[in-house]
C-alpha positions as CSV (number, residue, x, y, z in Angstrom):
1,M,80.2,89.3,100.0
2,T,83.3,87.9,98.5
3,Y,86.8,88.3,99.9
4,Y,89.9,88.3,97.7
5,R,93.2,90.0,97.1
6,A,93.8,93.0,95.0
7,P,93.4,92.2,91.2
8,Q,97.1,92.2,90.6
9,N,97.4,89.2,92.9
10,S,96.2,85.7,92.5
11,I,92.5,85.5,93.2
12,L,91.7,83.7,96.4
13,N,88.1,82.8,95.5
14,T,86.8,81.6,92.1
15,T,83.6,83.7,92.6
16,A,85.8,86.8,92.9
17,S,87.3,86.1,89.5
18,R,84.3,87.7,87.9
19,A,85.4,91.0,89.2
20,T,88.6,90.8,87.2
21,T,87.5,89.3,83.9
22,D,87.8,92.6,82.2
23,Q,91.5,92.8,83.1
24,P,93.9,92.7,80.0
25,D,94.6,89.0,79.3
26,E,97.8,89.6,77.3
27,K,100.7,87.9,79.2
28,F,104.1,89.4,79.8
29,A,106.7,88.5,77.2
30,Y,109.3,90.0,79.6
31,F,108.9,89.8,83.4
32,P,109.4,93.2,85.1
33,A,112.2,92.8,87.7
34,F,115.4,94.5,88.9
35,V,118.6,92.5,88.8
36,K,121.2,93.1,91.6
37,V,124.5,93.8,89.8
38,Q,126.5,95.2,92.7
39,G,129.9,93.5,92.7
40,K,128.8,91.3,89.7
41,K,130.5,90.9,86.3
42,V,128.7,92.5,83.4
43,V,130.1,92.2,79.9
44,V,129.7,94.6,77.0
45,L,130.8,93.5,73.6
46,G,131.8,96.3,71.2
47,G,133.6,99.6,71.7
48,G,131.6,102.0,69.5
49,E,129.1,104.7,70.3
50,V,126.3,102.2,70.8
51,A,128.4,100.4,73.4
52,A,129.3,103.7,75.0
53,G,125.6,104.4,75.4
54,K,125.0,101.1,77.3
55,L,128.1,101.8,79.4
56,R,126.9,105.2,80.5
57,L,123.8,103.5,81.9
58,L,125.8,100.6,83.5
59,L,128.1,103.1,85.2
60,R,125.1,104.3,87.2
61,S,125.2,100.9,88.9
62,H,127.9,99.2,91.0
63,A,128.5,96.4,88.5
64,D,132.0,95.3,87.6
65,I,132.0,96.1,83.9
66,T,134.2,94.4,81.3
67,V,134.3,95.6,77.7
68,I,135.5,93.2,75.0
69,A,136.6,94.9,71.8
70,P,139.9,95.1,69.8
71,E,139.3,98.9,69.5
72,V,137.1,101.4,71.3
73,C,135.9,105.0,70.7
74,D,137.2,107.9,72.7
75,D,134.4,107.8,75.3
76,V,135.0,104.2,76.1
77,A,138.7,104.7,76.2
78,N,138.2,107.5,78.7
79,M,136.1,105.2,80.9
80,H,138.9,102.7,80.9
81,N,141.6,105.3,81.5
82,T,139.7,106.6,84.6
83,G,139.4,103.1,86.0
84,Q,135.6,102.8,85.5
85,I,135.7,99.7,83.3
86,T,138.0,96.8,82.4
87,W,138.9,96.6,78.7
88,E,139.8,93.2,77.1
89,R,141.7,94.2,73.8
90,A,141.1,91.0,72.0
91,P,138.6,89.2,69.7
92,F,135.8,87.5,71.5
93,V,136.4,84.1,73.0
94,D,133.7,82.2,74.8
95,T,135.6,82.0,78.1
96,M,135.7,85.8,78.4
97,I,132.1,85.8,79.7
98,N,132.7,83.2,82.4
99,G,131.3,84.4,85.7
100,A,129.2,87.2,84.1
101,I,125.5,87.6,85.1
102,M,124.5,89.5,81.9
103,V,126.0,90.3,78.5
104,F,125.3,93.2,76.2
105,D,126.2,92.6,72.5
106,A,126.6,96.0,70.9
107,T,128.7,94.9,67.9
108,D,126.1,94.8,65.2
109,N,127.9,91.7,63.8
110,P,125.4,88.8,63.1
111,H,128.1,86.2,62.9
112,L,129.6,87.2,66.3
113,T,126.1,87.5,67.8
114,K,125.4,83.9,66.9
115,R,128.6,82.8,68.7
116,V,127.8,85.0,71.7
117,E,124.2,83.7,71.9
118,A,125.4,80.1,71.9
119,A,128.0,80.9,74.6
120,T,125.6,82.6,76.9
121,K,123.0,79.9,76.6
122,R,125.5,77.2,77.5
123,R,126.4,79.2,80.7
124,N,122.8,80.4,81.5
125,I,123.9,84.0,81.2
126,L,121.3,86.6,80.3
127,L,121.9,88.3,76.9
128,N,120.8,91.6,75.4
129,V,121.6,92.2,71.7
130,V,121.1,95.8,71.0
131,D,118.2,96.5,68.6
132,K,117.8,92.7,68.0
133,T,114.9,91.8,70.2
134,A,114.6,88.3,68.8
135,H,118.0,87.4,70.3
136,C,117.4,89.1,73.7
137,D,116.8,87.3,77.0
138,F,116.1,90.7,78.6
139,I,115.4,94.2,77.4
140,V,116.3,97.6,78.9
141,P,113.2,99.8,79.6
142,A,112.9,103.6,79.3
143,I,114.2,105.0,82.7
144,L,113.1,107.9,84.8
145,D,116.1,108.4,87.1
146,R,115.4,109.8,90.6
147,A,118.0,107.6,92.3
148,P,117.5,105.8,94.5
149,I,114.0,105.9,93.0
150,M,113.9,104.5,89.5
151,I,110.7,104.5,87.4
152,T,110.8,102.3,84.3
153,I,108.5,102.0,81.3
154,S,108.4,99.2,78.8
155,T,106.2,98.3,75.9
156,G,107.6,94.8,75.7
157,A,110.0,95.9,72.9
158,C,107.0,96.5,70.6
159,A,107.2,100.3,70.7
160,P,110.4,101.7,72.3
161,A,109.7,105.2,70.9
162,L,106.4,105.2,72.8
163,A,108.1,104.2,76.0
164,R,110.6,107.1,75.6
165,M,107.8,109.6,75.0
166,L,106.0,108.4,78.1
167,R,109.2,108.8,80.1
168,Q,109.6,112.4,78.8
169,R,106.1,113.2,80.0
170,L,106.7,111.8,83.4
171,E,109.9,113.9,83.7
172,T,107.6,116.9,84.2
173,V,105.4,115.1,86.8
174,F,107.9,113.7,89.2
175,P,110.2,116.4,90.7
176,A,114.0,115.9,91.1
177,T,113.5,116.3,94.9
178,L,112.0,112.8,95.0
179,S,115.5,111.6,95.3
180,N,116.0,113.6,98.5
181,I,112.9,112.2,100.1
182,A,113.9,108.6,99.2
183,K,117.3,109.1,100.7
184,I,115.9,110.5,103.9
185,A,113.6,107.5,104.2
186,R,116.4,105.0,103.4
187,D,118.7,106.5,106.1
188,A,115.9,106.4,108.7
189,R,114.6,102.8,108.1
190,E,116.4,101.3,111.0
191,T,115.4,104.1,113.3
192,V,111.8,103.8,112.4
193,A,111.9,100.0,112.8
194,A,113.4,100.3,116.3
195,H,110.8,102.9,117.2
196,L,107.8,101.1,115.8
197,S,108.0,97.4,116.4
198,D,105.0,96.1,114.4
199,S,104.7,96.2,110.6
200,L,101.2,97.8,110.6
201,S,102.3,100.9,112.6
202,R,105.4,101.3,110.4
203,Q,103.2,101.1,107.3
204,R,100.9,103.7,108.7
205,F,103.8,106.0,109.7
206,W,105.5,105.8,106.2
207,T,102.2,106.5,104.5
208,R,101.6,109.6,106.6
209,F,105.2,110.8,106.1
210,F,105.2,110.4,102.3
211,Q,101.8,112.0,102.0
212,N,103.1,115.1,103.8
213,A,106.4,115.0,102.0
214,L,104.8,114.8,98.5
215,R,102.6,117.8,98.9
216,A,103.2,120.1,95.9
217,D,104.6,122.9,98.0
218,N,106.8,120.7,100.2
219,T,108.8,118.3,98.1
220,G,111.9,120.3,98.1
221,K,111.9,121.3,101.8
222,V,111.8,117.9,103.5
223,T,114.7,117.3,105.9
224,P,115.8,114.4,108.2
225,D,114.5,116.6,111.1
226,D,111.0,116.6,109.6
227,L,111.0,112.8,109.6
228,A,112.3,112.7,113.2
229,H,109.5,115.1,114.3
230,E,106.9,113.0,112.4
231,L,108.1,109.9,114.2
232,C,108.0,111.4,117.7
233,T,104.5,112.8,117.1
234,F,103.3,109.5,115.6
235,V,104.1,107.4,118.7
236,P,106.4,109.0,121.2
237,Q,109.6,107.2,122.0
238,G,109.1,104.8,124.9
239,S,105.3,105.0,124.6
240,S,103.3,101.8,125.3
241,A,100.8,102.9,122.7
242,T,99.7,100.2,120.3
243,V,98.9,100.6,116.6
244,P,96.8,103.8,116.1
245,S,93.2,103.2,115.2
246,G,92.5,103.0,111.6
247,Q,90.2,105.2,109.6
248,S,87.1,104.5,107.5
249,L,86.0,106.5,104.5
250,Q,83.2,106.1,102.0
251,V,83.7,107.3,98.4
252,T,81.2,107.3,95.6
253,I,82.5,107.4,92.0
254,S,81.0,107.5,88.6
255,A,84.2,106.9,86.6
256,D,84.5,103.8,84.4
257,S,88.3,103.7,84.4
258,A,91.2,104.6,86.7
259,Y,92.2,107.3,84.2
260,D,89.1,109.3,85.0
261,I,89.0,109.1,88.8
262,P,90.2,112.2,90.9
263,H,93.7,112.0,92.2
264,G,92.5,112.2,95.8
265,V,90.3,109.1,95.3
266,A,93.2,107.3,93.8
267,G,95.2,108.1,96.9
268,N,92.4,106.7,99.1
269,I,92.4,103.5,97.2
270,E,96.2,103.2,97.2
271,T,96.5,103.6,101.0
272,A,93.5,101.5,102.1
273,D,94.1,98.1,103.8
274,I,90.6,96.9,103.3
275,I,88.3,98.0,100.4
276,F,84.6,97.2,100.3
277,H,83.4,97.8,96.8
278,D,80.3,97.6,94.6
279,N,80.4,94.8,92.0
280,D,80.4,97.2,89.1
281,V,83.5,99.2,90.1
282,A,85.9,98.8,87.1
283,P,88.7,96.3,87.5
284,D,91.5,98.8,86.6
285,I,90.2,101.1,89.4
286,L,90.5,98.2,91.9
287,A,94.0,97.5,90.5
288,L,95.1,100.8,92.1
289,A,94.9,98.9,95.5
290,R,98.1,97.8,97.1
291,R,99.1,94.2,96.4
292,D,98.6,93.2,100.0
293,A,95.2,94.9,100.3
294,T,92.1,92.9,100.8
295,L,89.1,93.6,98.5
296,I,85.6,92.7,99.6
297,S,83.0,92.6,96.9
298,M,79.5,93.5,98.1
299,S,76.5,91.8,96.6
300,L,74.0,94.3,95.5
301,S,70.2,94.2,95.4
302,N,67.9,96.0,93.0
303,D,66.8,98.7,95.4
304,K,67.5,102.4,94.8
305,H,70.7,102.4,96.9
306,G,72.0,99.1,95.8
307,E,72.0,97.7,99.3
308,I,70.1,95.2,101.5
309,P,69.7,96.7,105.0
310,D,71.0,93.6,106.7
311,T,74.0,93.6,104.4
312,G,74.7,97.2,105.2
313,L,74.6,96.6,108.9
314,A,77.0,93.6,108.5
315,I,79.4,95.8,106.5
316,S,79.3,98.5,109.1
317,K,80.2,96.1,111.8
318,Q,83.0,94.7,109.8
319,I,84.4,98.2,109.0
320,Q,84.2,99.0,112.8
321,F,86.1,95.8,113.6
322,F,88.8,96.4,111.0
323,T,89.4,100.0,112.1
324,Q,89.7,98.9,115.7
325,Q,92.5,96.6,114.5
326,G,94.3,99.7,113.1
327,M,93.4,99.2,109.5
328,N,92.3,101.9,107.0
329,V,89.0,100.9,105.4
330,L,87.5,102.3,102.2
331,R,84.0,101.7,101.0
332,L,84.0,102.3,97.3
333,C,80.5,102.8,95.7
334,R,79.3,103.4,92.2
335,N,77.1,106.3,91.5
């Protein structure tokens, strides 16, 4: 058996790398990350409709927004008149971007873009030139907004229209009530941390809470009282109980890709702490595991059930040990 982290992490053992050789090998041109802009200066060059579109998105954040343009359209002027942005009514000068963490160039002016690009590079400021990917240090993905939940989709700037279409499809999958569930969880984080002192029990609690909250008939009905009730029934306040025992589950699949596995099986993979799996389980199925999950590849024999008896006994003992430590263990077999 080979132990290693979930495929989206660095492989801990060179033998285990065989299990992930089928993973896509194209590297990211853009690293997926969220930038903290609260209280930070963000500059938008240009005052037309394109700039207004970027500003509408930026106004969903807590950034300090400065627009640099001699003239602006009515929408941008209204943003200024209502105190949402600062407007610099002057031609661009390099020093105007001092202190900014990112700059958006929405001017569609190649000569100005060249100057702005040089100015941002000298100051190590991230630059986005609208519809000019070659000049961009970062790009803005398609966004599914369920604030404080934000789901973003990017094609690495190679097919923005595809990203928009995928976002539109996801709009029908994730209900608007996700926002309410996330806010309830956010407001209760400190309470849960005080009630459950160790990370494993907190992880187990949140998994159970969200599984119940995301039931199809329940997403719009969750209240803070529901979370408080879940918390009290999980481990009563003041109880000396330790981490609840973990659970073990065996699942047999025949699918060759994550797209084809049942939703329930995907959920089992996503919530497991330890996954024992057959060698021929597809890498993209294993990639559904949490990043901190441990994957254990089982060596198979040529017998009918793909298992050596002694190996099966050893696995059973390990599963028992892990569940006693409060971990959820999944044994994932190929049909």
